[in-house]
C-alpha positions, 0 to 999 in steps of 0.5 A, spaced: 113 631 116 116 626 111 123 627 108 120 627 101 116 633 104 122 637 107 127 636 101 122 639 096 124 645 093 132 643 094 133 641 087 130 648 085 135 651 090 141 647 087 139 647 080 144 649 075 150 647 080 153 643 075 153 648 069 155 653 074 161 649 076 168 650 072 170 645 067 177 643 071 175 638 076 177 639 083 178 632 085 180 627 080 181 619 081 184 615 076 184 607 076 184 607 084 185 600 086 185 596 093 186 589 095 184 586 102 187 579 103 186 577 096 179 581 096 179 586 091 175 592 094 176 597 089 179 596 082 181 601 077 175 606 080 175 613 076 171 619 079 171 626 078 168 632 082 167 639 079 167 645 084 161 648 086 157 641 086 154 636 090 156 630 087 152 623 089 156 617 090 151 611 090 151 603 089 149 597 092 152 595 099 159 592 098 160 596 092 166 599 094 164 606 096 167 607 103 173 604 101 174 609 096 173 614 101 178 612 105 183 611 099 181 618 097 182 621 104 188 618 106 185 613 111 188 607 107 193 608 102 191 605 095 195 599 092 194 603 085 192 609 081 192 616 083 188 622 087 189 629 084 186 634 088 186 641 086 191 640 081 196 636 086 197 629 086 195 627 093 196 619 092 198 616 099 198 622 103 196 622 110 189 624 112 192 630 116 196 633 110 190 632 106 186 636 111 190 642 111 190 642 103 183 643 103 179 636 103 176 633 109 171 627 110 166 625 116 164 618 118 157 615 118 158 614 125 159 621 129 166 621 132 166 627 136 169 626 143 163 625 148 165 628 154 167 634 151 162 640 149 159 641 142 163 648 142 170 644 145 169 639 139 169 644 134 175 648 137 179 642 137 179 642 129 181 649 128 187 650 124 193 654 126 192 652 134 197 656 138 196 652 144 200 646 140 206 650 141 208 650 148 213 656 147 208 660 144 204 660 151 210 663 154 213 668 149 207 670 145 201 670 150 197 676 147 198 672 140 195 666 143 189 669 146 188 673 140 188 666 136 184 662 141 178 668 141 178 668 133 177 660 133 172 661 138 168 666 134 169 661 128 166 656 132 160 660 134 159 662 127 159 655 125 154 653 130 149 658 128 149 656 121 148 649 123 143 651 128 147 648 134 147 654 138 142 652 143 147 646 144 154 649 144 155 648 152 152 641 152 156 634 152 157 631 145 154 625 148 148 628 150 145 631 143 141 628 138 143 623 133 142 628 128 145 634 132 151 629 132 151 629 124 151 636 124 157 637 129 161 632 124 159 637 119 161 643 123 168 640 125 169 639 118 168 646 117 173 648 122 178 646 117 176 651 112 175 646 107 174 646 099 171 639 099 168 635 104 166 628 103 160 626 107 159 618 109 151 618 109 150 624 113 143 623 114 143 615 116 139 614 122 136 621 122 129 623 123 126 625 116 125 633 119 132 633 121 134 630 115 131 635 111 134 640 115 141 637 114 140 637 106 138 645 107 144 646 111 148 643 105 145 647 100 146 654 104 154 652 105 155 650 097 151 657 096 154 661 101 161 659 102 162 656 095 164 649 098 164 642 094 161 636 097 161 628 095 156 624 098 155 617 100 148 616 101 143 610 101 137 615 101 135 616 094 130 621 095 136 625 098 140 624 092 135 625 087 133 632 090 140 634 092 146 631 088 147 633 081 151 629 078 151 622 081 156 617 080 154 609 081 159 604 083 158 596 083 163 591 084 169 596 086 168 600 079 164 606 077 158 603 073 155 610 071 155 617 072 150 622 070 143 626 073 139 622 077 134 621 072 139 618 067 142 613 072 135 610 075 134 609 067 140 606 066 139 598 065 146 596 068 144 600 074 137 597 075 141 590 074 146 592 079 141 594 085 136 588 083 141 583 083 138 580 076 145 578 073 153 580 074 155 587 072 159 586 066 165 589 066 
């Protein structure tokens, strides 16, 4: 089974996603810049993500996509520009504060704790953990037990949605690469986000599981009302899953539109083929 075969029909499932989204962007990035020791990784980058969409972010290697993700999610602060999420300026916020606000990201390399089980990894990301406050363990043991039971129920439900139930009690380092990717998504879901930033969610995954991951994302958008921004090099996934698609080159936004529009854009073709410098 090829990824193309497995993904067939997904574009039909998400058809109209962009048109159904409201006019006000859930995420707006304006003029974002970041310099590393004299090298301009991103420069005056702009981006919008509308609620209810699965938005793709593509570009040649070194285009600045991951640096943009890092600045948006608070991993590193931008040198200039603004990040507006759900109507609030979150520029320069720390990642945990951004996560509590409703935006969370995953990483290309799964970052689960290998010696913990899949279930334990999910539970670590549950919000309002009562055990974080020592006093509650002694003063409110009933409330703590109730909350822990609710988090366990939530984790099991998420595992079921992602088809991880059979490996819930397996150590994270004992599951497949594709299941690790699903676990990354599951940990993000435990924070009850509005927007998830996915960094290459199917990189290194076999075609069958890549199709399953894509299907899970579509269902989460449809059933949970989630919004996604995805960095991905697999153009088949982008073509079938994402609308709109934003293209970056040389640290800036080069083009935006449907997949068909951006693939017929001469500047995009030149940026990928390297036939000439992209003119700013």
